C-alpha positions as CSV (number, residue, x, y, z in Angstrom):
1,X,-47.7,-5.3,-94.0
2,X,-46.3,-5.3,-90.4
3,X,-45.2,-8.5,-88.9
4,X,-44.6,-8.7,-85.1
5,X,-42.0,-11.5,-83.4
6,X,-41.5,-11.8,-79.5
7,X,-43.9,-11.4,-77.9
8,X,-45.1,-7.8,-76.9
9,X,-48.0,-8.8,-78.1
10,X,-48.6,-10.9,-74.6
11,X,-47.9,-7.6,-72.4
12,X,-50.0,-4.3,-73.7
13,X,-52.4,-3.9,-76.5
14,X,-55.4,-5.6,-78.4
15,X,-54.7,-8.5,-79.8
16,X,-57.1,-11.1,-82.4
17,X,-55.1,-14.9,-81.7
18,X,-56.0,-17.8,-83.3
19,X,-53.2,-19.5,-82.5
20,X,-54.3,-22.5,-80.5
21,X,-50.9,-23.3,-78.9
22,X,-49.7,-19.8,-78.6
23,X,-53.3,-19.4,-76.3
24,X,-52.5,-23.0,-74.3
25,X,-48.9,-21.4,-73.3
26,X,-50.2,-17.9,-72.0
27,X,-53.4,-19.2,-70.7
28,X,-55.2,-22.0,-68.4
29,X,-58.4,-22.8,-69.1
30,X,-59.8,-21.6,-66.3
31,X,-58.2,-18.3,-66.5
32,X,-60.0,-17.4,-69.8
33,X,-63.1,-15.2,-69.6
34,X,-66.5,-15.2,-71.1
35,X,-67.4,-11.8,-73.0
36,X,-70.0,-11.7,-71.4
37,X,-67.6,-11.7,-67.8
38,X,-65.1,-8.7,-69.9
39,X,-68.6,-6.9,-70.5
40,X,-69.6,-6.9,-66.2
41,X,-65.7,-7.0,-65.7
42,X,-66.2,-2.8,-67.2
43,X,-65.7,-0.2,-64.5
44,X,-64.8,-2.9,-61.9
45,X,-61.1,-4.1,-63.7
46,X,-59.0,-6.5,-61.4
47,X,-55.2,-5.2,-60.2
48,X,-53.9,-8.2,-61.3
49,X,-55.5,-9.5,-64.5
50,X,-55.7,-13.7,-64.4
51,X,-53.0,-14.5,-67.0
52,X,-49.3,-13.6,-67.5
53,X,-48.4,-12.5,-64.4
54,X,-51.3,-10.2,-64.2
55,X,-50.7,-8.6,-67.2
56,X,-53.0,-10.1,-69.4
57,X,-56.7,-10.9,-69.5
58,X,-57.9,-13.5,-72.4
59,X,-61.5,-13.5,-73.3
60,X,-63.2,-16.0,-75.3
61,X,-66.6,-15.5,-77.1
62,X,-66.7,-12.7,-79.1
63,X,-66.9,-14.9,-82.3
64,X,-69.9,-16.6,-81.6
65,X,-71.3,-12.7,-80.5
66,X,-70.6,-11.6,-84.0
67,X,-71.1,-15.0,-85.3
68,X,-74.9,-14.7,-83.9
69,X,-76.2,-11.1,-85.9
70,X,-77.4,-10.4,-89.1
71,X,-73.6,-8.5,-90.5
72,X,-75.6,-4.9,-89.9
73,X,-76.2,-5.6,-86.0
74,X,-73.3,-6.7,-85.6
75,X,-71.5,-4.2,-86.7
76,X,-73.7,-1.5,-84.8
77,X,-72.5,-4.5,-81.9
78,X,-69.2,-3.7,-82.4
79,X,-68.9,0.0,-82.6
80,X,-72.0,0.8,-80.0
81,X,-71.1,-1.9,-77.4
82,X,-67.5,-4.3,-77.4
83,X,-65.3,-0.7,-78.6
84,X,-66.3,1.4,-75.7
85,X,-65.4,-1.5,-73.2
86,X,-62.2,-2.3,-74.9
87,X,-60.8,2.0,-74.8
88,X,-61.9,1.4,-71.5
89,X,-60.1,-1.6,-70.3
90,X,-56.8,0.1,-72.2
91,X,-57.7,3.5,-69.7
92,X,-57.7,1.6,-66.9
93,X,-54.3,0.0,-67.1
94,X,-52.4,2.8,-69.6
95,X,-50.9,0.5,-71.9
96,X,-49.3,-1.8,-69.4
97,X,-51.8,-4.7,-70.2
98,X,-52.9,-6.8,-72.7
99,X,-56.2,-8.0,-73.9
100,X,-56.4,-11.1,-75.9
101,X,-59.4,-12.1,-77.8
102,X,-59.4,-16.0,-79.1
103,X,-61.1,-16.2,-82.4
104,X,-60.7,-20.3,-83.5
105,X,-61.6,-19.8,-86.5
106,X,-60.1,-16.5,-87.1
107,X,-57.4,-17.8,-89.7
108,X,-60.2,-18.2,-92.5
109,X,-62.1,-15.3,-91.7
110,X,-59.5,-12.5,-91.2
111,X,-58.9,-11.4,-94.7
112,X,-56.6,-8.0,-95.7
113,X,-57.2,-6.7,-99.2
114,X,-52.9,-6.6,-100.3
115,X,-53.9,-2.9,-102.1
116,X,-55.0,-1.4,-98.9
117,X,-53.9,-3.1,-95.9
118,X,-57.0,-3.0,-95.2
119,X,-58.3,-6.5,-92.5
120,X,-62.2,-7.7,-93.3
121,X,-63.7,-10.4,-91.0
122,X,-66.0,-12.6,-93.3
123,X,-69.2,-13.4,-91.6
124,X,-70.6,-16.9,-91.2
125,X,-73.5,-18.6,-93.0
126,X,-75.8,-17.8,-94.6
127,X,-73.9,-14.0,-94.6
128,X,-70.7,-15.9,-95.8
129,X,-70.8,-13.6,-98.8
130,X,-70.7,-10.4,-96.4
131,X,-67.9,-9.2,-94.8
132,X,-67.4,-6.7,-91.9
133,X,-64.9,-3.8,-92.3
134,X,-62.9,-4.5,-89.1
135,X,-59.4,-2.1,-89.6
136,X,-62.0,0.3,-89.7
137,X,-64.8,-0.8,-86.5
138,X,-61.9,-1.6,-84.3
139,X,-59.3,0.2,-85.4
140,X,-60.5,3.2,-86.8
141,X,-58.8,2.7,-90.3
142,X,-55.3,2.6,-88.4
143,X,-54.0,-0.6,-89.7
144,X,-50.9,0.9,-90.6
145,X,-50.0,0.2,-86.7
146,X,-51.7,-3.3,-87.0
147,X,-49.2,-6.5,-87.4
148,X,-49.5,-10.0,-87.7
149,X,-48.5,-12.0,-84.9
150,X,-46.1,-14.7,-86.1
151,X,-45.1,-17.8,-84.1
152,X,-41.4,-17.8,-83.1
153,X,-41.9,-21.4,-83.0
154,X,-43.0,-21.9,-86.2
155,X,-40.0,-23.4,-88.7
156,X,-41.9,-21.2,-91.4
157,X,-42.4,-17.5,-90.9
158,X,-44.5,-16.5,-93.6
159,X,-47.0,-13.7,-92.7
160,X,-49.1,-15.6,-94.6
161,X,-49.0,-19.3,-94.4
162,X,-48.9,-21.5,-90.7
163,X,-47.7,-19.1,-88.7
164,X,-49.6,-16.0,-88.9
165,X,-51.7,-16.8,-85.6
166,X,-53.2,-13.4,-84.8
167,X,-53.2,-9.5,-84.9
168,X,-52.0,-7.7,-83.0
169,X,-52.5,-3.1,-82.9
170,X,-50.7,-1.5,-79.7
171,X,-53.0,0.5,-79.2
172,X,-57.4,1.3,-80.0
173,X,-58.2,5.2,-80.8
């Protein structure tokens, strides 16, 4: 398991974030864009992003979108709609910007298989016995490049404990 300490995730790559304190330190609420606004930006990316001195885009609403769909539908949507939008963001900013997705319940819903280091997302009720293979869907199986974001302000840096505030991938492909 790769551990990511420091703030590189705030400047480049794609992150799934659930650490509320880190979110509030990164972005003003008015600068968070909805998932709908994110999709509207595809092809019309701004020169300066709304937070972190123009280097970061924080998006809320991904979790709600996925939760409203049946698991099979959510997987298809992530592959056909979401992933191309994320890749378009990466192409536009050439690894010089960060894309952060706020997942309020991510800590309780992201799981890693210790043997394979594969990450899954636990679906919401009534499908809470099903998982989405986010490693395969989002990272094309490149979980080895995924780092657990550890809150440097937390006194206990346990990568499975309270210090674990998200996941970061330097570049999706």
